[in-house]
BAFI-3210 file (N, C-alpha, C; in Angstrom, 3 decimals, decimal comma, padded with zeros to 6 digits):
// residues 294
n [1|2|3|4|5|6|7|8|9|10|11|12|13|14|15|16|17|18|19|20|21|22|23|24|25|26|27|28|29|30|31|32|33|34|35|36|37|38|39|40|41|42|43|44|45|46|47|48|49|50|51|52|53|54|55|56|57|58|59|60|61|62|63|64|65|66|67|68|69|70|71|72|73|74|75|76|77|78|79|80|81|82|83|84|85|86|87|88|89|90|91|92|93|94|95|96|97|98|99|100|101|102|103|104|105|106|107|108|109|110|111|112|113|114|115|116|117|118|119|120|121|122|123|124|125|126|127|128|129|130|131|132|133|134|135|136|137|138|139|140|141|142|143|144|145|146|147|148|149|150|151|152|153|154|155|156|157|158|159|160|161|162|163|164|165|166|167|168|169|170|171|172|173|174|175|176|177|178|179|180|181|182|183|184|185|186|187|188|189|190|191|192|193|194|195|196|197|198|199|200|201|202|203|204|205|206|207|208|209|210|211|212|213|214|215|216|217|218|219|220|221|222|223|224|225|226|227|228|229|230|231|232|233|234|235|236|237|238|239|240|241|242|243|244|245|246|247|248|249|250|251|252|253|254|255|256|257|258|259|260|261|262|263|264|265|266|267|268|269|270|271|272|273|274|275|276|277|278|279|280|281|282|283|284|285|286|287|288|289|290|291|292|293|294]
n.u [178,307|179,494|177,444|177,512|180,026|179,592|177,882|179,607|181,438|180,038|178,132|178,739|179,128|176,559|175,070|176,168|175,352|172,579|172,390|173,299|171,231|169,065|169,875|169,837|167,106|166,110|167,357|166,156|163,518|163,815|164,580|162,319|160,258|157,672|158,164|158,777|156,331|156,235|155,052|154,802|154,762|153,574|154,847|157,482|160,548|161,811|164,824|165,664|167,676|167,731|166,773|167,922|168,861|168,898|170,562|171,302|174,040|175,326|177,590|178,866|180,773|181,722|184,171|183,299|183,413|185,437|188,794|189,826|188,940|186,870|185,051|184,489|183,993|182,584|181,767|180,647|180,132|179,063|178,395|176,447|175,188|174,790|176,816|176,966|178,682|179,151|181,246|181,594|183,964|184,397|184,292|184,737|186,568|189,977|191,801|189,712|189,608|191,290|189,828|187,375|188,285|189,522|187,360|185,598|187,271|187,550|184,867|184,432|186,321|185,501|183,028|183,538|183,890|181,455|179,217|176,639|173,374|172,005|173,886|174,345|173,430|175,129|177,559|177,430|177,514|179,954|181,862|181,591|182,507|185,156|186,094|185,795|187,573|189,998|190,219|190,414|192,843|194,585|194,245|195,366|194,768|194,216|191,691|188,980|186,957|184,160|181,112|178,860|177,141|175,671|174,536|173,025|171,909|170,129|168,666|166,195|165,833|166,627|169,237|170,507|172,701|173,715|175,519|175,843|175,199|174,840|172,794|170,353|168,083|164,977|163,555|160,459|157,827|157,664|157,924|159,858|161,421|162,754|165,269|167,113|167,792|169,018|171,926|172,109|172,118|169,795|167,881|167,684|166,687|164,204|162,934|162,793|161,101|158,724|158,156|157,492|159,383|160,817|160,177|158,763|160,084|162,527|163,591|163,931|165,554|167,980|171,428|173,253|172,115|172,800|174,931|176,851|175,993|176,803|179,289|181,862|185,032|184,676|185,116|183,145|181,601|179,210|177,491|176,260|173,364|171,180|168,772|165,585|165,391|164,409|161,768|162,080|160,887|160,160|161,775|162,399|164,455|167,471|169,137|172,189|173,793|175,981|175,817|176,347|174,963|172,111|171,775|172,195|170,508|167,041|164,132|162,420|164,114|165,797|163,902|163,069|165,305|165,517|163,116|163,480|164,287|166,916|169,986|171,530|174,218|174,286|172,265|173,357|175,606|174,321|173,049|175,268|176,402|174,437|174,652|177,224|176,777|175,150|176,942|177,372|178,571|179,639|179,743|179,736|181,745|180,381|178,747|177,248|175,575|173,754|171,401|169,597|166,767|165,849]
n.v [-012,074|-010,520|-008,591|-007,306|-006,200|-004,265|-002,433|-001,609|-000,233|001,791|002,824|004,964|007,132|007,353|008,010|010,490|011,975|011,978|013,448|015,964|016,593|016,847|019,089|021,056|021,188|022,124|024,622|025,899|026,054|027,795|030,140|030,755|030,984|032,916|036,307|036,899|038,241|040,865|042,080|045,250|046,221|048,617|050,698|049,928|049,493|046,850|045,003|042,832|040,367|038,335|039,312|040,315|043,308|045,452|048,199|051,030|053,240|056,543|059,285|062,672|065,709|069,209|071,801|074,311|077,832|078,082|078,162|075,868|072,424|071,689|069,804|066,394|062,931|059,605|056,106|052,877|049,308|046,794|043,745|044,753|046,834|049,546|052,359|055,880|058,964|062,466|065,223|068,661|070,895|073,859|076,736|079,353|079,214|078,347|075,390|073,721|071,648|069,720|069,113|068,035|065,825|064,300|063,779|062,213|060,057|058,994|058,282|056,373|054,435|053,651|052,584|050,117|048,567|048,026|045,520|044,849|045,875|047,140|048,601|050,874|053,612|054,157|053,985|056,268|058,394|057,842|057,939|060,613|061,976|061,054|062,048|064,827|065,286|064,498|066,374|068,785|068,326|068,291|070,889|072,403|074,710|076,525|077,868|076,004|073,468|071,249|070,301|067,468|064,719|061,531|058,426|055,224|052,441|049,804|046,688|047,521|049,991|053,467|054,642|057,471|060,327|063,649|066,759|070,209|072,006|070,470|068,241|065,559|064,078|062,647|061,378|060,723|059,387|061,683|063,728|065,775|064,983|066,335|065,037|065,549|068,364|071,733|072,849|075,685|079,234|080,186|078,144|078,154|080,738|080,516|078,721|080,302|082,274|080,817|080,178|082,593|084,355|086,131|088,400|087,735|089,201|089,765|087,243|086,636|088,683|088,689|089,135|087,117|084,691|082,422|081,350|078,698|076,670|074,376|072,004|069,761|069,924|071,985|073,567|073,511|071,353|068,793|066,652|064,838|065,162|062,538|060,695|058,883|055,720|055,609|054,135|052,504|052,489|050,723|052,029|054,430|057,342|058,380|061,261|062,711|065,708|068,576|072,069|073,503|072,326|072,373|075,091|076,007|074,658|074,426|072,853|072,063|071,834|069,766|067,771|067,433|066,229|063,850|062,591|061,602|059,026|058,181|056,282|056,284|057,301|058,751|060,610|062,025|063,158|064,768|066,650|068,027|068,931|070,733|072,658|073,611|074,676|076,813|078,510|080,312|083,286|083,145|080,408|077,677|074,836|071,760|068,765|065,596|062,625|059,884|057,455|054,757|052,905|049,619]
n.w [324,455|322,451|322,166|324,695|324,619|322,677|323,995|325,994|324,472|323,140|324,834|326,638|324,930|323,812|326,090|326,695|324,454|324,834|327,216|326,364|324,576|326,343|327,854|325,861|325,263|327,721|327,850|325,688|326,588|328,762|327,474|325,973|327,755|329,362|330,588|334,041|336,078|338,445|341,558|343,020|346,262|348,608|347,304|346,948|345,261|343,562|343,158|340,627|340,045|338,106|335,763|332,712|331,543|328,700|327,276|325,276|324,651|324,220|323,532|323,528|323,051|323,241|323,122|323,016|323,304|325,037|326,393|327,372|327,845|330,310|331,025|331,905|331,364|331,750|331,318|332,333|332,417|334,559|336,404|337,998|336,637|334,238|334,456|334,264|334,131|334,513|334,890|335,433|335,319|337,182|335,420|336,163|338,141|338,934|337,906|337,077|335,213|336,329|338,631|337,634|336,173|338,164|339,863|338,241|337,743|340,334|340,927|338,949|339,612|342,220|341,612|340,488|342,691|343,728|344,552|345,036|344,381|346,444|347,713|346,282|346,921|349,123|347,820|346,142|348,056|349,365|347,258|346,533|348,818|348,915|346,485|346,863|348,974|347,770|345,699|347,133|348,408|346,216|345,318|347,328|348,824|346,837|344,571|343,171|341,569|340,871|339,229|339,317|337,927|338,254|337,069|337,423|335,749|336,745|337,206|336,069|337,177|337,686|339,374|341,050|341,507|342,444|342,298|342,293|339,193|336,893|334,913|335,190|333,120|332,327|329,451|328,353|326,527|324,918|326,756|328,986|331,982|334,747|336,839|338,959|341,176|340,675|342,246|343,019|343,785|342,777|343,111|345,886|346,284|345,004|346,715|348,988|348,062|347,649|350,259|351,224|352,163|350,565|347,802|344,491|342,557|343,813|343,910|341,193|340,200|341,457|341,190|341,596|341,156|339,666|340,926|342,288|345,065|346,123|345,510|344,274|345,727|347,295|350,355|352,306|351,644|352,192|351,458|348,567|346,470|346,636|345,207|345,371|343,698|340,243|338,559|335,501|332,084|329,030|326,166|327,388|327,667|328,971|329,934|330,586|331,282|330,954|331,983|329,719|327,693|328,247|328,524|325,998|324,223|323,504|324,992|322,991|320,760|321,620|321,891|319,220|318,128|319,646|319,032|316,543|316,567|316,533|316,962|320,223|320,140|317,742|318,271|320,430|319,196|317,334|318,954|320,030|317,674|316,822|318,815|318,263|315,726|316,330|317,557|319,792|321,353|323,938|324,450|326,571|327,701|326,610|327,322|326,747|327,698|326,562|327,361|326,199|326,800|325,954]
ca.u [179,614|179,681|176,493|178,016|181,160|179,038|177,428|180,787|182,141|179,258|177,158|179,126|178,862|175,110|174,625|176,596|174,481|171,271|172,530|173,362|169,895|168,242|170,304|169,370|165,669|165,910|167,791|165,128|162,349|164,136|164,610|161,001|159,264|157,265|158,862|158,136|155,747|156,423|154,157|155,473|153,880|153,978|155,701|158,866|161,127|162,576|165,873|165,484|168,951|167,614|166,370|169,047|168,356|169,789|170,404|172,324|174,607|176,082|178,111|179,540|181,066|182,410|184,875|182,607|184,297|186,404|190,176|190,146|187,801|186,786|184,125|185,076|182,899|182,945|180,690|181,140|179,101|179,472|177,259|175,436|174,463|175,551|177,028|177,410|179,000|179,679|181,683|181,818|184,850|183,873|185,114|185,087|187,642|191,125|191,909|188,449|189,869|191,820|188,760|186,417|188,964|189,742|186,069|185,118|188,172|187,208|183,554|184,581|187,084|184,688|181,911|184,006|183,880|180,071|178,812|175,245|172,602|171,592|174,989|174,534|173,387|176,361|178,621|177,338|177,993|181,365|182,646|181,554|183,399|186,529|186,426|185,930|188,815|191,129|190,317|190,926|194,276|195,292|194,176|196,331|194,402|193,773|190,264|188,683|185,845|183,428|179,788|178,894|175,919|175,970|173,358|173,267|170,739|170,299|167,419|165,029|165,758|167,665|169,777|171,186|173,251|174,075|175,989|176,089|174,099|174,659|171,441|169,890|166,730|164,332|162,675|159,491|156,592|157,694|157,996|161,102|161,212|164,013|165,453|167,774|167,645|170,278|172,409|172,497|171,396|168,472|167,006|167,480|165,817|162,859|162,372|162,466|159,912|157,568|157,858|157,060|160,464|161,186|159,218|159,081|161,068|163,813|164,098|164,310|166,503|169,245|172,515|174,067|171,201|173,422|176,092|176,731|176,018|177,356|180,060|183,019|186,172|184,201|185,489|181,955|180,815|178,788|176,999|175,622|171,952|170,919|167,324|165,022|165,499|163,294|161,396|162,212|159,991|160,720|161,937|162,836|165,770|168,085|170,105|173,059|174,434|176,494|174,971|176,607|173,967|170,745|171,752|172,280|169,415|165,709|163,508|161,853|165,218|166,217|162,822|163,103|166,402|165,215|161,949|163,867|164,567|168,323|170,756|172,013|175,447|173,930|171,489|174,293|176,417|173,460|172,875|176,505|176,550|173,531|175,262|178,353|176,248|174,652|178,164|177,188|179,823|180,178|179,366|180,492|181,958|179,096|178,903|175,996|175,534|172,382|171,149|168,294|166,286|165,187]
ca.v [-011,463|-009,470|-007,513|-006,608|-005,388|-003,111|-001,428|-001,057|000,651|002,946|003,302|006,268|008,142|007,526|008,732|011,893|012,626|012,173|014,543|017,214|016,864|017,317|020,452|021,953|021,366|022,973|025,976|026,465|026,386|028,982|031,310|031,068|031,112|034,308|037,037|036,800|039,497|041,106|043,071|046,156|046,565|049,784|051,538|049,488|049,121|045,638|044,639|041,447|040,059|037,376|040,006|040,927|044,451|045,947|049,595|051,553|054,455|057,394|060,479|063,654|066,955|070,280|072,737|075,592|078,986|078,103|077,848|074,535|071,535|071,383|068,686|065,064|061,969|058,198|055,140|051,501|048,317|045,647|042,861|045,550|047,608|050,534|053,615|057,009|060,092|063,674|066,278|069,928|071,748|075,221|077,575|080,604|078,944|077,667|073,943|073,040|070,397|068,766|068,708|067,172|064,574|063,551|063,309|061,114|058,926|058,415|057,644|055,181|053,444|053,140|051,806|048,753|047,858|047,766|044,164|044,640|047,091|047,797|049,444|052,004|054,909|054,313|054,254|057,673|059,257|057,575|058,446|062,075|062,423|060,757|062,990|066,163|065,316|064,419|067,644|069,783|068,050|068,724|072,347|072,940|076,059|077,295|077,708|075,046|072,602|070,660|069,717|066,061|063,914|060,123|057,572|053,786|051,666|048,482|046,006|048,277|051,226|054,475|055,180|058,687|061,254|064,902|067,901|071,289|072,350|069,566|067,706|064,254|064,286|061,472|061,695|059,624|059,694|063,053|064,685|065,830|064,920|066,589|064,088|066,215|069,815|072,450|073,373|077,069|080,202|080,310|077,182|078,658|081,910|080,050|078,146|081,422|082,933|079,963|080,219|083,941|085,130|087,201|088,591|087,088|090,050|089,561|085,926|086,635|089,728|088,567|088,981|085,931|083,539|081,258|080,938|077,373|076,640|073,077|071,375|069,001|070,826|073,059|073,258|073,268|070,252|067,794|065,457|065,048|064,815|061,160|060,540|057,539|055,147|055,860|052,951|052,775|051,822|050,490|053,211|055,612|057,874|059,084|062,243|063,391|066,780|069,745|073,237|073,983|071,733|072,867|076,539|076,296|074,032|074,461|071,535|071,747|071,393|068,449|066,835|067,157|065,282|062,566|061,974|061,019|057,608|057,919|055,594|057,255|057,978|059,734|061,672|062,834|063,932|065,773|067,731|068,812|069,581|071,880|073,669|074,205|075,485|078,065|079,292|081,415|083,980|082,689|079,009|076,922|073,417|071,052|067,308|064,875|061,160|059,439|056,021|054,396|051,617|048,817]
ca.w [324,691|321,445|322,465|325,894|324,164|321,950|324,953|326,660|323,544|322,670|325,828|327,197|323,895|323,718|327,283|326,556|323,467|325,467|328,186|325,596|324,051|327,464|328,169|324,795|325,439|328,891|327,490|324,817|327,410|329,554|326,599|325,421|328,812|329,535|331,644|335,337|336,505|339,865|342,132|343,945|347,355|349,391|346,451|347,016|343,979|343,807|342,220|340,194|339,393|337,016|334,546|332,013|330,800|327,666|326,962|324,386|325,211|323,306|324,192|322,667|323,750|322,521|323,986|322,938|323,104|326,137|326,026|327,867|328,071|331,732|331,229|331,810|331,503|331,614|331,533|332,442|332,682|335,366|336,688|338,693|335,653|333,479|335,148|333,449|335,010|333,894|335,801|334,735|336,096|337,263|334,545|336,833|339,090|338,334|338,148|336,806|334,494|337,299|339,535|336,946|335,839|339,397|340,365|337,397|337,986|341,624|340,833|338,112|340,379|343,315|341,068|340,253|343,969|344,120|344,166|345,415|344,087|347,686|348,171|345,365|347,613|349,907|346,841|345,752|349,139|349,610|346,134|346,590|349,887|348,496|345,417|347,434|349,743|346,845|344,982|348,072|348,611|345,011|345,226|348,285|349,228|345,672|344,288|342,115|341,905|339,752|339,416|338,905|337,943|338,007|337,009|337,257|335,340|337,350|337,554|335,660|337,951|337,540|340,613|340,639|342,484|341,781|343,067|341,341|338,282|335,760|335,027|334,727|332,613|331,755|328,319|328,272|325,805|324,418|327,856|329,739|333,427|335,463|337,938|340,080|341,260|340,520|343,526|342,783|344,606|342,180|343,780|347,252|346,181|344,679|347,931|349,881|347,508|347,908|351,695|351,558|352,771|349,645|346,717|343,223|341,892|344,497|343,519|339,783|339,841|342,191|340,218|341,908|341,176|339,039|341,725|342,889|346,526|346,510|344,443|344,740|345,801|348,172|351,736|353,111|351,087|353,164|350,781|347,281|346,433|346,210|345,220|345,289|342,344|339,338|337,790|334,076|331,157|327,703|325,317|328,139|327,336|330,094|329,457|331,531|330,531|331,660|331,713|328,369|326,796|328,447|328,335|324,563|323,485|324,102|325,087|321,672|319,909|322,088|321,570|317,784|317,889|320,276|318,397|315,258|316,745|316,225|317,990|321,205|319,728|316,718|318,910|321,206|318,255|316,711|319,933|320,096|316,373|316,809|319,682|317,540|314,627|316,901|317,745|320,724|321,667|325,230|324,613|327,569|327,400|326,619|327,268|326,927|327,618|326,353|327,534|325,638|327,245|324,914]
c.u [179,844|178,720|176,971|179,180|180,675|178,617|178,584|181,457|181,352|178,272|177,466|178,821|177,372|174,573|174,971|175,696|173,096|171,309|172,562|171,987|168,983|168,578|169,807|167,876|165,387|166,270|166,749|163,907|162,589|164,091|163,214|159,930|158,932|157,999|158,073|157,606|155,923|155,452|154,915|154,472|154,452|154,995|157,178|159,327|162,076|163,629|165,746|166,721|168,836|167,202|167,594|168,506|169,379|169,520|171,570|172,794|175,389|176,562|178,782|179,814|181,735|183,087|184,191|183,577|185,331|187,800|190,540|188,871|187,802|185,793|184,895|183,953|183,412|181,682|181,314|179,980|179,699|178,254|176,130|174,570|175,380|175,596|177,511|177,616|179,575|180,062|182,035|182,660|184,384|184,794|185,555|186,198|188,790|191,056|190,599|188,663|190,391|190,701|187,787|187,032|189,129|188,426|185,550|185,979|187,815|185,860|183,634|185,297|186,233|183,522|182,305|183,999|182,467|179,650|177,383|174,478|172,165|172,654|175,183|174,436|174,642|177,540|178,612|177,953|179,499|182,236|182,695|182,515|184,869|186,973|186,669|187,251|190,040|191,325|190,899|192,418|195,091|195,313|195,164|196,044|193,962|192,283|190,055|187,520|185,149|182,024|179,888|177,494|176,307|174,667|173,762|171,939|170,962|168,945|166,172|164,827|166,892|168,035|170,582|171,698|173,701|174,613|176,354|174,913|174,070|173,353|171,321|168,423|166,210|163,384|161,761|158,214|156,522|157,768|159,349|160,784|162,551|164,113|166,063|167,459|169,016|170,674|172,995|171,693|169,979|167,471|166,677|166,513|164,376|162,166|161,965|161,226|158,650|157,171|157,452|158,129|160,894|160,133|159,672|160,159|162,449|164,437|164,631|165,445|167,822|170,383|173,368|173,259|171,805|174,640|175,850|176,800|176,543|178,068|181,224|184,262|185,856|184,492|184,304|181,084|180,490|178,309|176,420|174,155|171,801|169,421|166,882|165,174|164,233|163,016|161,378|161,216|160,706|160,704|162,220|164,219|166,272|169,179|170,882|173,773|174,953|175,649|175,215|175,640|172,610|170,651|171,716|171,082|168,096|165,172|162,945|162,943|165,706|165,169|162,843|164,195|166,032|164,060|162,271|164,163|165,992|168,951|171,338|173,284|175,148|173,158|172,395|175,123|175,596|173,221|174,103|176,739|175,672|174,085|176,397|177,877|175,689|175,800|177,955|178,542|180,465|179,801|180,302|180,827|180,603|179,338|177,552|176,246|174,069|172,309|169,738|167,904|165,581|163,833]
c.v [-010,321|-008,299|-006,692|-005,700|-004,140|-002,004|-000,822|-000,012|001,916|003,491|004,674|007,384|008,421|008,320|010,201|012,644|012,903|013,347|015,884|017,601|017,408|018,751|021,447|022,231|022,302|024,415|026,670|026,890|027,631|030,235|031,736|031,205|032,575|034,963|036,932|038,165|039,633|042,180|043,910|046,569|047,742|050,641|051,154|049,069|047,953|045,428|043,160|041,026|039,105|038,031|040,683|042,066|044,876|047,418|050,024|052,896|055,218|058,627|061,400|064,905|067,957|071,190|074,091|076,715|079,118|077,760|076,429|073,740|071,122|070,273|067,366|064,064|060,548|057,355|053,755|050,577|047,149|044,757|043,620|046,315|048,577|051,847|054,665|058,201|061,241|064,652|067,503|070,818|073,189|076,170|078,862|080,445|078,255|076,175|073,196|071,702|069,331|068,222|067,743|065,813|063,690|062,986|062,119|059,868|058,224|057,679|056,358|054,072|052,814|052,285|050,350|047,915|047,493|046,373|043,840|045,934|047,855|048,763|050,693|053,360|055,181|054,627|055,714|058,579|059,085|058,165|059,971|062,598|062,198|061,758|064,387|066,297|065,319|065,740|068,726|069,590|068,525|070,243|073,010|074,377|076,946|077,068|076,737|074,180|072,091|070,256|068,249|065,474|062,483|059,335|056,128|053,114|050,237|047,889|046,780|049,578|052,167|054,979|056,426|059,511|062,510|065,918|068,997|071,501|071,550|068,812|066,255|064,438|062,981|061,930|060,502|060,098|061,156|064,120|064,606|065,869|065,162|065,636|064,771|067,706|070,463|073,069|074,770|077,977|080,393|079,386|077,633|079,833|081,509|079,452|079,251|082,169|082,127|079,966|081,607|084,822|086,302|087,303|087,868|087,873|089,864|088,233|085,942|087,596|089,664|088,293|087,728|084,642|082,288|080,732|079,578|077,468|075,298|072,462|070,609|069,886|072,032|072,660|072,943|072,134|069,220|066,507|065,831|064,673|063,396|060,918|059,091|057,015|055,401|054,597|053,294|051,950|051,605|051,789|054,501|056,036|058,684|059,994|062,802|064,489|067,881|070,949|073,831|073,432|072,385|074,390|076,912|075,762|074,182|073,036|071,108|071,214|070,002|067,393|066,456|066,154|063,895|061,841|061,364|059,530|057,226|057,040|056,631|057,999|059,063|060,904|062,601|063,728|065,030|066,947|068,635|069,555|070,827|073,009|074,386|075,074|076,817|079,035|080,526|081,986|083,454|081,225|078,286|075,538|072,716|069,558|066,647|063,372|060,765|057,922|055,733|053,002|050,900|048,336]
c.w [323,719|321,725|323,644|325,532|323,435|322,924|325,712|325,784|323,253|323,701|326,371|326,211|323,796|324,900|327,203|325,591|324,040|326,435|327,490|325,081|325,141|327,811|327,136|324,927|326,607|328,583|326,622|325,619|328,232|328,708|326,165|326,483|329,025|330,689|332,934|335,726|338,001|340,324|343,133|345,018|348,131|348,638|346,532|345,632|344,211|342,743|341,900|339,409|338,219|335,701|333,921|331,167|329,757|327,457|326,093|324,927|324,153|324,051|323,185|323,489|322,817|323,534|323,999|322,621|324,227|325,630|326,420|328,068|329,537|332,049|331,108|332,053|331,330|331,764|331,625|332,793|333,454|335,567|337,389|337,701|334,933|334,240|334,169|334,371|334,188|335,000|334,978|335,625|336,046|336,518|335,225|337,843|338,359|338,650|337,930|336,134|335,447|338,171|338,863|336,619|337,069|339,925|339,566|337,608|339,289|341,567|340,003|338,875|341,473|342,820|340,854|341,529|344,416|343,641|344,566|345,134|345,335|348,192|347,304|346,064|348,431|348,990|346,424|346,820|349,373|348,511|346,143|347,649|349,524|347,438|345,971|348,189|348,826|346,096|345,887|348,319|347,421|344,888|346,180|348,686|348,075|345,453|343,129|342,526|340,666|340,175|339,023|338,958|337,582|338,023|336,804|336,885|335,808|337,708|337,197|336,407|337,572|338,921|340,245|341,821|341,746|342,779|342,065|340,413|336,989|335,984|334,567|334,344|332,018|330,644|328,098|327,572|325,374|325,485|328,554|331,236|334,124|336,653|339,157|340,079|341,088|341,860|343,319|343,706|344,078|342,860|345,195|347,248|345,884|345,911|348,914|349,394|347,828|349,379|352,152|352,162|351,899|348,547|345,461|342,477|342,507|344,091|342,093|339,454|340,609|341,216|340,427|341,835|340,553|339,820|342,376|344,412|347,034|345,311|345,057|344,644|346,658|349,620|352,618|352,603|352,164|352,494|349,426|347,387|345,877|346,335|345,210|343,859|341,538|338,533|336,303|333,254|329,828|326,913|326,079|327,660|328,521|329,554|330,637|330,757|331,439|331,269|330,332|327,349|327,004|328,382|326,851|323,779|324,236|324,190|323,738|320,749|320,316|321,740|320,091|317,438|318,422|319,596|317,032|315,360|316,403|317,302|318,951|320,787|318,696|317,324|319,711|320,289|317,593|317,661|319,973|318,784|316,295|317,673|318,954|316,379|315,124|317,180|318,625|321,157|322,944|325,504|325,568|327,017|327,481|326,440|327,516|326,818|327,502|326,503|327,065|326,134|326,102|325,405]
res [m|e|d|w|t|f|f|e|s|y|g|i|v|a|a|a|l|i|a|v|a|v|l|l|v|m|r|h|k|l|r|t|s|p|a|v|e|t|t|l|e|n|s|e|l|l|y|i|p|d|i|i|e|t|n|k|i|g|n|a|q|t|i|g|k|r|e|e|q|d|d|y|f|s|s|s|t|t|k|i|g|t|m|a|v|i|a|d|g|i|s|g|l|s|h|g|r|m|a|s|t|l|a|v|t|m|f|s|r|e|y|l|k|v|d|d|p|a|d|i|p|e|y|f|h|k|a|a|l|i|s|n|r|a|i|l|e|q|l|g|g|a|t|g|g|t|t|l|v|v|g|i|v|s|g|g|l|l|h|w|g|a|v|g|d|s|m|i|i|l|f|r|d|g|e|f|i|p|i|n|s|k|h|t|l|e|t|v|l|e|e|k|y|l|s|g|e|i|s|k|e|e|a|k|e|n|p|n|r|n|q|l|v|n|y|l|g|y|g|g|f|k|s|m|e|v|g|d|p|v|s|l|q|a|n|d|t|i|i|l|c|s|d|g|v|y|d|a|l|t|e|v|e|m|e|q|i|l|m|q|g|l|p|p|q|d|a|a|e|e|m|i|s|l|i|e|r|k|s|y|k|h|q|d|n|a|t|v|i|i|l|q|m|d]
***
């Protein structure tokens, strides 16, 4: 009778302690088990939701020699991954600040609605159309607009979209890899030269070669450039920047900063600091976001 009473009193506690011990052992095995290797067939990039990726992010900007800061940027992290976006309001047009702010706000808001990586391309297109429509409504017939680049790191992949001449660049093993193309007349002229329609001199000497041919806030806007996801590697660095950055800094100067192994925030601040030290007479607004893969 006394032994039965003992088990009635302490059996539940003992069982609970055993259950906790089992859970701890299982948790340890999960943490120390080797990463699962996956095979990509037919060049398909697979999203693996069980892999938790880590990346660091930094950002910085300068107004340059402009009277107003027309660049706007944002980043956010959800269960899908980390999103970064930069919009560069067109300085040659009025309402550039409004356009860039509105576009980034719309892209940030719509990103929070994405609950499946497979929906990312649709998100890019939808957010671009919503942004373009909202900007045109705000302009009410006036001129204005913005460029925009957006990147999402999800499941070891870089998903991206772009419109205008801001850039997404991948820095890997000391090499710069441009991800998007610039939507300027220069790109159109280069394509015409390669197809034999115009001469090399005509392509290079056209005075309007830097003119944008696609941007948000443009009445003829149809869609943004959305490319195939880029498979990322450890130590890859992703750079999003407005033209005020790549027009002011050479690849060598950017490489020297990135090769120092600085945290992304420090690297971003160093790039902007170098631009400010150069103090070009017509320095444009400059904004950079840097994502570092671990």
